[in-house]
C-alpha positions, 0 to 999 in steps of 0.5 A: 714893752716892745722896745725893751723886749727888742733890746734884750733880744739884741743884747743876747744875739750880739757876738762876744769874742771867745763866748759861744753857744752850743747848738745841741745843749743850748748852753753857753761856753767860753774858749780861751787861747793860751798861746802855742806849744813848742811844736806850734800847736794852739793851747786852748781851754774850754769851760761849758755849762753856762745858762746865759751869754752874760754868765759865760762872759762874766766867768771868762773875765774872772778866769782871764783876770786870774788863772788865765793870765798866768797860764798865758804868760807861763805858756809864752815863757815856756815857749821862749824857753823851749826855743832857746839855743844851748848858747842862750841857755848857758849864758842867760840862765845856767851861768848865774845859777852855777856860779852860786853852786860851786866855789870860785875856783871850780867855777873859773876852771869850768868856764874854759870847758863850758865855753871852749869845749861845748861850742859844738852845741851852741847853735842847737836848740837845747830840746833838739840835742840828741844822744847821737849828737853827744856821741858825735861830739865826744868822737870829735873831742877824741880827735882833738890834738892837745895844745902841748903837743901841737909843736911836737913831732909826736902829737897826742889827743885828748885823753879819755879821762879828760873827755869824760870830765868834759862830758860830766860838765855837759851833764850838769848843764843838761840836768839843769835844763831838764829841771827848768823844763826845757827838756823832758829827759836828759839825752846824755843819760843814754851816752856811756863814758869812754873806757878808762885808760891805763894812765901812768902817773909821773913821779921821781924816785928819791934818788932822782929828786936828790939829783935835781936838788943838787942844781939848787945848791947855790948860796944866794937867796933865790936858790935857797928859796926854790930848793926849800919850796921843792923839798916841802912839796916832795916831803909833805905832798902839799899842793903848790896852792896850799904851800903858797897860802901857808902862813907862819902862824900855822907852822909849829916848829916845836911839834914839827907840824903844819896845818893846812887851811887855805889855798892860793888860786891864780885866776889869771897871770897876775891875779890871785886870791885865797880860797878854802881847800879843795875838799873838807878832808883837805883841811889837815895837820901833818907832821914834817919831822926834824929835818924840815923843821930845822930847814924852816927855822933857818929859812925864817931867819933868812926871810926876816932879813928881807922883811916881816912876811906873813907867808912861809915861801914869800920873798918880797911880800907877794906870791910867786906864780906856780908856772915860775916854780914849774919852769925852774924845776924843768930847767933843773931836771934837764940840766941834771939829766933827769926826766922832767915832771910837772910841778904837781907830780912832786905830790905824786912823788911824795906818795910813791916815796911813802909807798916805798917806805911801806906806809899804809894807804889809810895814813897816806889818804889822811896825809894827802887830804883825799876824801876817801880811800878809793881816791888814794888806791884808784890813783896810786894803786898801781905803785903798790905793785912795786912792793910785791918783791917785799911781799915775796921776801916776807913770805919766804922768810917765814916759809917752811923748808919742808918739801911736800 
């Protein structure tokens, strides 16, 4: 009896890791180490009220086999996450998520901004980025000279609208970091966008466009091809990607209509793919009139001499890169003494042409494929100021000659 009593007392007095006795209440409890938080403080859990050391040990084992293990592992992962630099978060977690959220073209366009314009934050822990850091970064961007003006006598810096666009991409990254628990609040929410600038849209008036087109009056196939492309862009307002992806099956010469359902995207110099249009409203059917219908009919006959091609503006079964059309257009403008504009500005020229013809904004919105009227008015509203003379003329034509 003595030996047994001695062994039980010995068992009770043996010290077991994480199991303790409260000297005041004489009850047993366990204390679990669950890692450290982002500030280096220990995370611990304590559970009290056990009548024996054995009972406390059994409760400890059950806890660690279930909830405790997951909490420890979760805290460890959370600690690693909160120590992540911006570069680590972007490359390891953000990219894979973002690629699944947007169209391929959007993703590829955004990569340049993420990887070139946000290097300022790469070395910082995500949780350490402050509103002041973001303001300093935006100021640095505002001092950045644009690539196109580096060799020019008068150099220009990034526009406010482009910097705001970059800021918008940073917000996407930090919003995702907040959702994943790396930060509690997004510091960019306290940083305002830069004020909007009065950016003028380049476009040609109809007479200027006609003059440039005289450059392409040659009878060879290449000149006919280029002139057709520019006329289609000017008179339809299509994007070059939409025109490049336009198949003959979507051209109805009898109804004098074309239907836009695809766009051609160049990801690299010689790499391209077909994609869906930019927005839901970009799926559209637009009228082209008898003039363009006749030109397309004649072009189809000429094209058939080269081969049976699926797409309207193909010359050899492949696609001509947009930068080639842009280069030829600039060359023609300079040769004809007209101020050069970007290829995309032919789309702006189409809108200016429609406004000059007194076409209503809602009609223009549908034709251009804008998702809402605010885009149309916000982009081209200033062009309506030129119509003020017509308004005055209309008022004068109905005004009474009676003097007050």
